[in-house]
C-alpha positions in Angstrom: -5.6 -23.4 -1.2 -9.3 -22.8 -0.7 -10.2 -21.9 2.9 -13.3 -23.2 4.6 -15.1 -21.9 7.7 -12.9 -24.0 10.0 -9.7 -22.5 8.5 -11.1 -19.0 8.9 -12.0 -19.8 12.5 -8.5 -21.1 13.2 -7.0 -17.9 11.9 -9.5 -15.8 13.8 -8.7 -17.6 17.1 -4.9 -17.6 16.6 -4.8 -13.9 16.0 -6.4 -13.4 19.4 -4.1 -15.8 21.1 -1.1 -17.2 19.2 0.2 -18.9 22.2 -2.8 -21.2 22.5 -1.9 -24.9 22.5 -3.0 -27.1 19.7 -5.3 -29.0 22.0 -7.0 -25.8 23.2 -7.3 -24.6 19.6 -8.8 -27.9 18.5 -11.5 -27.7 21.2 -12.4 -24.1 20.2 -12.8 -25.0 16.5 -14.4 -28.4 17.1 -11.7 -30.6 15.5 -9.6 -33.3 17.0 -6.0 -32.2 17.7 -4.3 -34.0 14.8 -6.4 -32.6 12.0 -6.3 -29.2 13.7 -2.5 -29.3 13.8 -2.4 -30.4 10.1 -4.6 -27.4 9.2 -2.4 -24.9 11.1 0.8 -26.3 9.5 -0.9 -26.0 6.0 -2.0 -22.4 6.8 1.6 -21.6 7.8 3.2 -23.3 4.7 0.7 -21.5 2.4 1.6 -18.1 3.9 -1.8 -17.4 5.6 0.0 -17.3 8.9 3.2 -15.2 8.5 4.5 -15.6 12.1 3.7 -15.1 15.7 4.7 -12.1 17.9 4.1 -10.5 21.3 1.9 -7.5 21.8 4.0 -5.1 23.8 2.5 -2.5 26.1 4.7 0.4 25.0 3.3 2.6 27.7 4.9 0.5 30.4 8.3 1.0 28.7 8.1 4.8 28.7 6.6 7.7 26.9 6.3 7.7 23.1 4.8 9.9 20.5 2.6 8.6 17.7 2.2 10.8 14.6 0.2 10.2 11.5 1.7 12.1 8.5 0.0 12.9 5.2 2.6 13.1 2.4 2.2 14.5 -1.1 4.9 13.9 -3.6 6.0 16.6 -6.2 5.8 14.1 -9.1 3.9 11.0 -9.7 6.1 8.9 -11.9 6.9 5.3 -10.8 10.5 6.3 -10.1 9.3 9.0 -7.7 7.2 6.5 -5.7 10.0 4.0 -5.7 12.6 6.5 -4.4 10.2 7.7 -1.7 9.4 4.2 -0.5 13.1 3.2 -0.5 13.9 6.1 1.8 11.0 5.6 4.3 11.5 1.8 4.5 14.8 2.6 6.2 13.2 4.6 9.0 12.7 2.3 12.0 10.2 4.6 13.6 7.9 4.3 10.6 5.5 1.4 11.5 2.9 1.8 8.7 2.9 3.3 5.2 -0.3 3.4 3.1 -0.9 4.5 -0.4 -4.2 6.4 -0.3 -6.7 8.0 -2.6 -7.8 11.6 -2.0 -5.8 14.8 -1.5 -2.4 13.2 -0.7 -0.3 10.2 -1.7 0.7 8.4 1.5 -0.4 8.1 5.0 2.5 7.3 7.4 2.4 6.2 11.0 5.4 6.9 13.2 6.1 6.0 16.8 9.0 8.0 18.2 10.5 8.9 21.5 9.2 12.5 21.2 8.4 15.4 18.9 12.1 16.2 18.5 12.9 12.8 17.1 9.9 13.0 14.7 11.0 16.4 13.5 14.5 15.1 12.8 13.1 12.3 10.8 11.0 14.5 8.7 13.8 17.1 8.2 16.1 14.3 7.1 13.5 13.0 4.6 13.1 16.5 3.1 16.8 17.0 3.0 17.3 13.7 1.2 15.2 15.1 -1.6 13.0 11.9 -2.0 10.3 13.9 -3.7 8.2 15.2 -0.8 6.2 18.3 -1.9 4.4 18.8 1.4 3.5 16.9 4.5 1.0 17.4 7.4 1.5 15.9 10.8 -1.2 14.8 13.2 0.0 14.1 16.7 -2.0 11.4 18.5 -3.2 12.6 21.9 -5.0 9.4 22.9 -5.9 6.1 21.3 -9.1 4.9 22.9 -9.6 2.0 20.5 -6.8 0.0 19.0 -7.4 -3.5 17.8 -4.6 -5.8 16.8 -6.8 -8.2 15.0 -9.2 -8.3 12.0 -12.8 -9.5 12.1 -12.0 -12.5 9.9 -15.2 -14.4 10.6 -17.2 -11.3 9.5 -15.0 -10.5 6.4 -14.7 -14.1 5.0 -17.7 -16.4 5.2 -16.9 -19.4 2.9 
């Protein structure tokens, strides 16, 4: 499916407000409601829209700890990467895992109930012998800018 500027605009608007009605969306993207709905359904069926979710204000629920962790593996064979990923995918508190270039292999993002829980997770991963050579932890003190959306209209200009 080749996307045009209207499709990009629909995606851009929906990531800001996924609860918007089709009529509201059609007005914003300058389409009549029926063609707008057809485009949204097509974007969903083609996998451009994977789902809808609520953005939760975790601070209202209680205190949490966010930690970024740089991980370097001992070996760099495919089996080593596979074993490590299989282990970390089972950790509910891991919310992001990125393969990166530079001085380490992975950048992980954890959200835990506190430093004790984070320490237990890392100790468990080391004890499981999933190939971790070393890791460095960076505790987040404050997050002044967090965006839950991508600048789609700037990134993709068909």
